[in-house]
N, C-alpha and C positions, 0 to 999 in steps of 0.2 A: 536328781532324786532317784533312788534305787527302786526296783520293782516292788520289793517287800515293804519298803517304807511308804510308798504311795498307796499300796493296797491297804495297809493297816491304818496309817494316819489320816488319809483322805477319805477312804471308803469304809473303814471300820471293820475289815475282814482279816482274819489271820492267814487264810489260804484260799485258793480257788478250788472249785469243784472240778472233778476230772475232765468233764467235757469243756468247761471254761478254759482250762489250761491248754487243751488242744486247739481251741479256737484262737486264743491269744497268741499262741506260738505261730499259727498260720498267718495271722494278721501282721505280726512283726516281720514275716517273710514276704509281705506284699502280695499275698495270694487272694484270688477271688473266692469268696466263701458264701455258702448257703447254710444258715443255721436254723434248725427246726427244734424248738424246745417249748414245753408248756409254759403258761403264764406263771410268774412267780419263781422261775428257775434261775434267773439271773442273766438273761440275755443281754440286757443293757450294759452290764459291767464288762462284757466281752469287747465292746468298742470304746467305752468310756475310759477304761484303764490304759489301753494302748495310745489313746489320744493324748493322755497326760505325759506319756513316755516318749512320744514320737515328735519329730520336728514337723512344723506345718500345721494346717488347719484341717480338722475332720468335719465334713458337712454331713448332717443327719437329716434325711428327708422323712417327714412324718405326714400322715394323711389327715390328721385332725388337729385343729388349733388348740383345743383343750389339752391334748397330749403334749404339744410343744410347750405350752405355758408351764405345765406341771413339771416336766423334766428340767427345763431351764431353771426354774425357781429352786428345785431340789439341788441341782449342781452348784448354783451360786451360793447356797447355804453351806456347801462343803468347801467354799473358797476357790472353786474352779472358774477360770476365765471362759465364760460361755454367754452367747447372745442368741436372740431369736430374730428372724426376719420374715415378716409376712405383710399382707396388705393392710393390717390394722396399725402398723407401726407409724407413729407420727413423723412429720417431715424433719423436725429437729433431731430426734433420735436416729432416724434413718441416715441423716447427713453425718452424724458423729460415727455411726457404725461403718459407713462407706469410707470415711477418712481413715479409720483404723485398718480396714481391709486393704487400703492402697499403700500402707507403709511397707518398707523394705523387709522389716521383721515384725509382723503383727504379734501382739501379745495374746491374741485370741487363740484358744485351743479347739473350741467347738462352736459350730454355727448351725442352729436348728432352723430349718425352713421347709417349705413345701415344694414338691416337684414342679408345680407351675411357676413358682418364683425363680427357681434355678434354671429352668429350661425354656420358659416362655416370656419372662419379663425383660423388656428391652433395657431397662435401667440396671438390672442386676447382672445379666449375662456377661457384659464386657468386664466387670470387676472380677467375677469368678474366673473367667478365661485368662485374665491377667495373673491371678494367683497361680493358675495351672502353668502358664508360660514361665513364671519365675520359680517353679518348683516348690511352691508353698501349699499346694493342695495335696494333703497326705492321703486321704481316702474318702470315699462316699459311702455312707451307710443308708440303706433302705429299710426302715422299720415297718412292721406290719406288711411284709412283702406280698402276702396273699391277696392284697387289694388290687394288684396288677393282673391277676390271673383272669383269663377269659372264662375260666370254668369256676372261678371263685366268686367273690362278692361282686355284685353289679355296682361298680363304683363310678365316680365321675369320669367322663371320657378323657379329659386332659391328663388324668393321672397316668394313662398309658404312654405319655410322652417320655416316661423313664427309659423306654427302649432306645432313645437317642443318646443316652448318657455316654455309651462307649464311642459314639461318633464324635462327640464334643471333647471327651477326656479319655482317650484310648489307653493311656499309660497309668491311669489312676485305678487302684484296686477297689472293687465293689464288694460290700458285705450286705447280704440280704437276710433279714431276720423275720421269723414268724412263729406263732404258737400253734397255728392250725393250718396244716397243709397236707392234703392227700397226695398220692403219687402223681395224679394228673396235674394238680396245682404246682407241684415242684417242677414238673416238666415245663409248664407254662412259664414259670419264673425264669428258668434257665434259657428258654427260647427268647423271651422278651428282652432279657438283659444281655443276650448275646454270649452267654457262657457256653463254652464248648468243652474241650478236654481239660483246659487249664482252670479247674475248679475243685475246691475242697467242700465236702458235704458232711455236715455234722448233725446228728440228732440225738436226743436223749429220750427217756421214756415218757410216754403220755399218761402214765399211771399217776393219778393224784389220789393217793391212798389215805388222805385226811379229809376228803370230801364225801359226805354221806348223801347218796342220791336216792330220791324218792319221788314217785309219781302218784298224784291224787286226782281222782275224778271230780270235776266241778260242774254243777248244774248250770243250765242255760237261763233260767228265769232270774228276774231281778232280785227276788227274795233269796234265791240260792247264791247269787253273787255276793249279796250282803252278808250271808252266813259265812262265806269264804273269807271275806274281809274281817269279820268278827273273830274267826278262827285265827287269822294271822295276828290280829291285835292282841288276842289272848296269849299267844306264844311270845309276842314282844314284851308283854307285861310280866310274864312268868319265866319261861325257860330262857329267853334272851333278854331279860331285864338289864338295862344299862349297858347293852352290847350293841355293836353296829350291825346293821342289816341293809339289804338291798331288795327292792321289788321291781321286777321288769314287767312292763306292759307293752302291748302291741302298738298303740297309736298315741299321739300327743293328747288327744281329747280324753282317752281312757286313762292315761297317766295322771292327768289333772283330776279326773273324777275319783280315782282310787285314793289320791292324796287327800281330797276332801273327806272321803269316807273314813280314812284313818284318823284325820284330825278330829272328827266327831267322837272317835274312841279315845281321845286324849293322848294320842301318840305324837311325839315330836317328829314332824315329817315335812318334806317339801318335794316338789317335782322338778325333774330335769329332762329337757329335750332340746332338739335343735332349733326350735322356734324362739328360744330365749336368747338374749344378747350374750356375747362372750363374757362380758363383765358379770352379768347375772349368774351365768352358769358357774363361773369361777367362784363367785361369792357363796353359792349354795354348796359347791363341792368342798370349799374350805371349812364351812360350818360343820359339815358331816365329818371331815377329817379331824376337826377339833372337838368332836363329840357334842356339839351343840344341837345336832339332829341325830335321832336314833336310826332313822331309815330314810332312804331316798326312793321315790317312785320315778322310775326312769324308762326311757326307750333305749334302743340300741345305741343311741348317741353317747350314752354313758357306758364306757367299757374300756376301750384300748388305752393302756397307759395309766390307768387309775391305780394308785399304789397305796393301800391302807392295809396294814398287816392283820388287824384283829377283827375282821368281818366274820361273824359267827353264823349268819344265816343269809341265804340267797333264795328269794322266792321268784317264781315265774307265774304270773296270772294268766298268761296265754301260752300256747304252743309256739316256740321259736320257729322261724322259717327254715333254719338249717342247723345241723349238728355242730358245724363250725361256730356259728353264733352262740349256741347253747354252751359249748365248751369254753368260749371266750368269757362269757358272762358268769358262769359258775367259778371260773378261774379268779374272779375278784375276791373269793372267799378263802379263808384259811391260809393266808400267805405267811403266817407265823408258825406254821406247822401243826397248829392245833386243829381239832375237828370242826368242820363247818357243815351245817345242814343245808342241803340244796333241795328245795321242795318245788316241784313243777305241778301246777294245777292245769289239767287238760280237759278239753271239751271238743266234741265233734264239730261244733260250729266254727271253731278256729280254723280247721282244715278247709271247711266250706268257704270261709271268707278269703283265705289265701288263694284257693282255686279260682274263685270268682275274679279276684284281682289279676291273677295271671292270665285268665281268659280275656279279660278286658284289655290288658296290655297287648296280647297277641292280636286281637281284633284291630287295635290302633296301628300296630306294626304292619298288618296285612293291608290296611287301607291307604297307607302313605309311606313314602320313603323309596330310595333307590334300591334296586334289586339286591345288590351286594349287602347293603346296610340292612335290608329287611331280613335276608337269610341269616345274617350274623345275629341279629336281635332275636329271631325266632329260635335259633340254637341256644341262646342264653335263657330264653323263656322256658325251653324244654329242660334245661339244666336246673332251673329254679323249681320246676315241678318235681323233678327227680329227687332233689335235695329235701323237699317238703315230705315226700313219701318216705325217704330215709329216716327223717325225724319222727314221723308217725309210727313207723315200724319199730324204732328204738323205744318209744313210749309203750307200745303194745307188747313188746317182747317181755314175757314173764318167765323165760326159761334160761336165760344166760345172765351171768354177772354183768351188770351195766358197765363196770369199769373195763372189763375185757372187751365188750362190744365197742366202746369208745376207742380203745387202743387199736383194735383190728380195723376200725373205720379209717383211722389215720395212718394205716400201713404198718403198724407195729404188731406183727403177727404173734398172737398168743394162743395156745391150745387149751388153756384152762377154761373151764366152764362154770356152771353154777356152784356156789359155795366158796369161790376163790377168795373174795374179800371179807368173808365172815359176816360182819354186821354193818358194812358200809354201803349197802344198797338194798332196796326193798326186796329184790328178787332173792338175794342170798339170805336175808332175814327170814323170808317166807319159806325158803328151803330148809332152814334150821328148825323152824317151828312146825312145818307141815310135812317134812321129809319122811317121818315115820308113819304117816297116815297111808291107808290103802289107796292105791291109784286105780283109776278107771281104764279099762282096756278100750281104746278108741281106734284100734287097727281097722275095723270094718269101715268106720267113718272116714279114716284116712285114705283107704282104698277108693271109696266113692269119690272123694275130692280129686284124687290123682287121675282117676278114670275120666272124670268130667273135664278137667283141665287138658288132658291128653286129647280127648275127642274134639274139644273146641279148638285146640291148637292145630290139629290136622285139618279142620274145616276153615282155618285162617280167620276165625272169629276172635277179634282182639278186644273183647269186652269182659274177659274173664278176670274180674278183680275180686278183692276180698269181700266186698259188700254183696256182690252177685252170688258168690259161693255161699255166703251166710244165708241168703234168702232161699237158695236151693236146698240147703241142708235142714233149715229149721222152719221154713215157710214164713207166713205173716201172722201177726196176732189176729185171732178170730174176733176179738172184741176190741173196740177202741176204748181208750181211757174214759171212764165213766164221768159224765158231766151233767150237772143239773141245769135245766133250762130256767130262764128268768121267771116264767110263770110258776114253775115248780118251787123255786126259791121263795116266792111270795106266799105260796100255799103253805110251805113248811114253816115260814116265819109267823103264821097265824092269821094271815089275811084271807078272808073268804073260805072258811073251813068249819066243819063240825068235828066233834071229838072222834067219832067212829072212822070217818074217812081219813082223818089225820093219822091215826094209829096204823091203819092199813097201809097208807102211803109211805109212812116212815119205815115200816117193816120191809116193804118191797125195795126201798132204796138201800137199806142196810144190807140185805141179801145180795143185791146186785153189786154193791160196792165191794163186799167181801169176795165174791166170785171173781170180779175183775182184778182185784189185788192179787189173789192167789194165782190166777192165770198168768198175769204179767210177771210175777215172781218166777214162775217156772220158765217162761219164755226168756226172760233176761238171763236166768241161770244157764239155759241151753245156749243162748247166744254167746255168753262169755266163754263157755266151754269150747264151742266151735271156733271162736276167735283165737283162743289159746292154742287150739290144735293147728290152725293155719299158721300161726306164728312159730310153732314148733317145727312144722314142715319147712318153713322158710329158713329158720336159723340152722336147721340140720341138713339143708341143701337137698331136700326132696323136690322142692319147687324153687323157682327164681322169679324175681320181679324185673320186668322191663317197662320202660315208659315209652309208649307207642302213640302214633298219630292215627286216629280213626278217620273214616270217610268224611266226617263233619268238620275235620280240620282242628279238632281239639286233642290235647294230649291226655292220655289215660294210663292208669296203672294196669298192666296186664301180667297175669301169672302164667308161667310156662313150666312144663314138666321137665325135670332133669332125666336124662337117659338112665335106664335100669332101675329107677325109683320103684316102680310097680313090682318089678321082678324081685327086688329085695324084700318087699312086704309079702309077696306070694310064697317066698321061700321060708317063711316062718318068723320074720322079724315082727316084734310086737311094739306097738306104740302105747305106752302107759303114761297117763297124765293124771 
């Protein structure tokens, strides 16, 4: 079959995208390749098409079982000879598969499996090595390659066995694909896979200009959480009626809880996390794909490889731990090219929870383990902390187009700033609606912040973080939130009172409540203003963020002064916000 025929008749495409053509050409030349391209851009086609045109078997290594099942089933529906091999495969099916792989000319074109099965399984390894010996191993594809990075996701240890691929199969070309890779992660991928100069590197834009990004503050109290769920339910019944959606939560327990709350709002919903059996997860996923469920409440276990074109909204109930994870998850939306709303509900308690978990992990690492192992794990814990701060800074940044921030984070340098995407992020929308309003001159406040950071940096005091600066600039609330005592509530409810005392008491309470509300409104307004100023200074490189280790052994966010920043302001530069 010809190239054009396979592309049109099997995969249903008239032509390849420019970057796909480049990748396919390199693959047909047996070159080692690293492909970095956003979710939904067609990375899978880059290796599936050559597998159909090339002699031999293409082995695809996937990190998740659900991802393997999805892709294999989709390819079989297209009539492609494809099988999966993992620990869940029954003895009978495994025997049939192995017999096929032992043939002189196997009919199989693609074999999906895990790195552990390829490189650690005593039963599988001899069969694959025999394919290699007979010249029947065409290429090895490593999907979601960022999982092997020591600076990327903290993945299962055995997954790092992929670094031995070149030792076992030195003449087989390797293709590594990922949607989320910073410059450091790309370097890790190259080093771990043993890529040197004999490598082709392809990337496409990380700009997903059909995703509308929005950040919304969520309260901490139970009642406020319920209000957030009601808000989501209302959107599902109105704006996204009869349309597919996703809701990401932090933990399995929270995932199930949110699912129950949406069910009470008469929403067709189910939950999905790693605690469910593979059969159950696949069943829930298929119901969602077939539109039997409107929304799935999921953890990060639901993400890689999920392909549903018409997802119109993606909600995050908690702050994601990394920008990489956030980008992957919102990438489930709008794969048909239509606009998808991505709404993230954030709360300071999310950051506190992650920090506590990281500190607990570091304590455990410190107390046990070999020195080398301990140092390596501590380095990963440090990286986790930095990635969390990057995510928090992304949320708090109200001055740059969020799409541009994401592109820059992944190494796609863009100079465009606020207003770039028009109406596809909350910052650019705010710029359009508020741009004409008078801005406040905060130059003097900026000078004070820079002087404080500079002074502390010279004194080698590394606790100069955003929260500390906020306290220095705006102080503490002089009044605590007004609370009625139990006895006061009884008095106000009519127990043990006379009319005169009651009226006087009620008046005092109302005055105090009004004063407290007004004060805290002013305080919060000032706090928001200063927080926006700090984010402005960060995004415009007046100050920078480092993650440092304090004397107590914990990792902290430390702000440092860029050189000449104060000089720029003293020479007449104005900061208008």
